[in-house]
N, C-alpha and C positions, 0 to 999 in steps of 0.2 A: 620430718626427722632431721635432727641437727647433728652433724659430725664435726668434731673439733678439728681445727687446722692441723694440729699435731698428729691426730689419729689418721686424718686424710693423707698426709704426707707419708706416714708409716705404711699405710695400705698401698699407696701407689708404688713406693720403693720396693715393698715386698713383692708385688706383682711383677714389676720390671725385672727384679733380680731372679725371680722364679721362671722367667721366660714364658709365662702364661699370658702376658699382656704387653703390647708394644710400648716403647718408651714415649714419654711426653716431650716432644722436641719442637713444638710450635706453639704459638700463642693461643691457638684455637683448641689445642688438645685437652687442656684441663676442663674447658667448658663442655666439650663433647663427652669426656669421661664422666663429668658430674651428672649429665642427663642419663648416660648409660647406667650408672650405679643407682640412680633414682628409679629407673625402670626395673633394674634387677632386684632392688629392695622390695618394690611393690609386688613383683612376681613371687619372690620367696615368701614374703609375709602372707600373701594370698594363698599360696600353696599350703603353707603350714596351717593357716586358719581353716581352710576347707578340709584338710586331712584330719585335723583334730575334731571338727564337727562330724565328719563322716564316721570315724571310729567311735566317737563318743555316743552318737545316736544309735549306732549299730549295737553297742553294748547295752545302753540304757533301755532301748526298746526291742531287745531280743525276744524271741518267741516265748521263752520260759517265763518272762516277766509280764508279757503282754500277749497272751494267747489269742485274744480277740482285739481286732483293731478298734481304736477309740478315735472319735472325732476331735480334731484339734482346731480350735477357732483361730482365724487369722488375726494378726496384729498390724494395724495401719502404721503404727510408729516403727515397728520392726521392718516392714516392707519399705517404708520411706527411707529408713536408715541405710539398708543395703542397696538402695537405688541411688541415693544422693551422694554417699561417700565414694563409691566407684566412679560416678559421673564427675565429681569434683577432681578426683585423681587423674582421670582421663583428660579433662580440660586443662589441668596444670601441665601434663605431659605434652598436650597438643600445642599450647601457647609457647611453652619452653622450646619445643622442637622447631616451631615456626620461626621464633626469634633467632635460634641458632642457625637455621637454614639461611635466612637472609644475611646473617653475619658472615657465613662462609662464602656465599655466592655474590656478594657485593664488595668488590675490592676497594681499598682506599684510592683516592685520586692520585696519590703519589707513588702508586705501585709500579715496580719495574716489570716490564712486559717481556716474556720469553715465549717464543713459539715452540710448540712440540708437535712433530708430525709422526704419527704411528703407521706402521705398515708391517706386513708379515715378514719377519718377526723381530722387529727392532723399534727402538724409540730414537728419534733424531731431534735434538734441541738446537734452536737457532737464537743466538743472543743479538740484540740490536747492534752491538759493536762489531759483529762479524765473526764471533766465536761460534764454532759448530761442534757438537758433541754427539756421539753415538752411544746409546745405552748408558748415558751419564748426564749429570746435571750439577753444575756448580752454582751455589747461591751464597749470599752473605747473610750474616746474622743481623737482626735488628732492622731489617728493611723488608717491607711487603713485596712479595713477588707474585705477579699474575701470570698464569700459564694460559696461553691461547692455543687450543689444540684442535687437530683435525686428522682424519685418517685418509690414507691413499687407497685403501682397498675395502676392508670389512670393518665391522664394529669391533672396537677395542675398549678397554677401560683402564685409565691411568690411576694407580693407587700408590700412595706413600703412607703405610699404616702408622709410622711414628709421628707423622704430621696430622693424622686423621683426615687425609685428603683422598677423595675418590671421585672420579668424574668420567662419564662416558665420552669416548672419542669416536665421532661419527663421520662417515664419508660425506664430503660435500658441504659440511657445515662446521663453523667454529663453535666450540664450547670453551668456557673459561672457568677457572677456579683459582683461588689465591691462598697463600699462607705466608707466615712470617716465622722463619726458623729462629730458635732461641739458643740452641746448644751446638757448638762445633762438633763435627763427627761425620760418619758415613752411614747412610740409611738406605734401605732397599726400595726399589721401584718394582711394582708388579703389574702385569696385565690381568685383570680379574674378570674379563669377559672371554669365554672360549672363542678362539679366533683361528683354529685350524690345527694341523698336525703338530707343529712346534710351539704351540701356545705356552707350554711350560718353560721354554727358554726365553720368552719375551720379558726379560728382567733387566734391571740396571741399578745404578747407585746414585744417590744424591750426596754430594760432598758439601757440607756446610762449613764455610770459612769465616773467620772474623773479617771485618771490613778491610783491614790493611792487607791481609793475605789474599782476599778476593780481588783487590785492586792489582796486586802483583800477578795473579792468575790471568786476569783480563788482558793485561799488557803483554804477557808472554804467550797468549793463546790466540790472539787476533790473526785473522787472515790478511789483514792490511786494508781491507775495505769493509765498511759497514753494510748492513742490509739496505739502508737508504741509498748509499752510493751505487750498490748493485742495481737497485731499482731505477735509479736515474739513468744509467746506461741502457737498461732494458726499455725504459720509457721512450728514450730517443731512438733506439734501434728499431722499434716497432712503429715509429712515426706518430706516436700519441701527442707529441708536442705541437704538431701541425694543426690539430683541432682544439687542443686545450692550452693555447698560448696565453690566455687571459686578456687578449686584445678585444676591442669592440667588435671586430669583424670575425672573431673566432667562431667556428661552427660547433664547438663543444663548450660546455660550461666551465667556468673558472674553477680550478681545483685548489687554489691558494686559500688556506684557512677553512676548507670545506669540512675537514675532519672535526667531529665534535659539534658541528652545527646542525640545525634543523633545515632540511632541504624540501622545497616544494616541488612536487611532481606534476606532470602534465595531466594526470587523472584527477587532480584536485586533492590528493592526499599528501601528507607530509611525513618524512622519516627522519630519524636521528642517524646521522652518519657515523658509523663505527667500523671496526675492522670487517665484521661480517657483511655489512652493506657494501663496502668498497669491493670486497672479493666478488660478491654476487653481481655487482654492477659491471664488473669487467667480463664476467662469464656470460651473463644474461642481460645485456644492456637494454633490450627491447622491453623488459619488465620494469625498468627504472629510468624512464625518460624524464629529464629535468624540465620543468615548466619553461616554455619559451624557446625550446630547441627541437629540431627535427630528429626523428629516430633513424639516424644514419650510421650510428656506430655499429661495426660488425661484432659478432660474438667471437670470443677467443677461447671457447670451449675446446679442449683438447690440444690447443696450440701453446699453452703455457704450463709449465710444471707447477706443482704445489709450492716449491721453493721460489720459483719466479713470481708467483702471486704474492707470496709473503714479502718479497723485495719491493714489488710495486706498491703494495699497501703501505709499507713503511716509508717509501718515498713520498707518497701522497700525504701521509700523516705529517711529514716533516716540512711540507711546503707552507711557508708563511707569506711568501710573495711570489710573483711570477718571474723574478729575475733569472733564476736558474733555468726555468723552462725556456725563456726567450733566448738565453745565451746558447743553450744546446741547439735550439731551432736555427739560430743565425749561423752557428758553426756548421751544421749539416747542410744548410742551403749554400753556404760558401763552398763547401766541398763538392757539392753537385754542380755548381756553376763554374768552378775553376777549370780552365782549359788544360788539356793533357796532351802530351806529345808521346810518340811511340817510345816505349821503354821506361816511362815514368808512371808513378802512381800518385793519385791525390792524397795529401796527408790526412 
């Protein structure tokens, strides 16, 4: 069934203006809506066809005209028709839906990553540049945005209806989804998974800005330090640089450039290093022992907040060389070795 572009635009505008349908404010929204209307059309046509046949046969073969039941011979062509046509429609919907699914959950390589932490009953967004938002999210138009999400307590579900974005937010595990906003404006965020007494107030707003206004917002909203810089301080304060210095004698694997690489583990398997792997390796190091190294790293389960884990992950992602790690290690060793006199404190 072909719908002309003019008719399609008229239909979408009418639905948006009637408040019966969310606005199309992302690049994926028209594709999701096209599949939705395809399924809706099949449903309506099938409903009408079945209703016509039921009422038609009820009238034609009513008792007054057919007091005695008559044998009706089957038709192979008819049976093949009502089997093949629905099967073809279902296969089209399945393939279409699969392609759309992979398009939604596979972000472009140049996508900007924003962390979203859900907890009863609020959303917290953390931008790489150090901007933090509560129940709000600022994004630019024309740029893919990936959301890396996790829950601190129970199951939540992050939904932006106008972007056709909905993703489960799970305790202890990162989930991701992406979108590219097309129209400046303010759009609603909802939690669509019942998460407790105040579930209904777990809402927020997405503010979509043009690139120039978004740049002004980032400059005016930064805390002064990026997630990576916060992670660098945490990395040094916890003594991680003593084992992961990148030197030949280091007791832990080299972390420079590890993000995005394929890592060989001591059990013979290999893994792709992404945000989820880095987080789990910090909390459960005994399950992720790099080949050639002893299992000496302690677990940090319960010792680092979810925000701290995000900072550490961003810091490791930013490491292209070991210069910064070795500099912080040298500084901390110098502070420990420097003599002190009563009334003075090491710098």
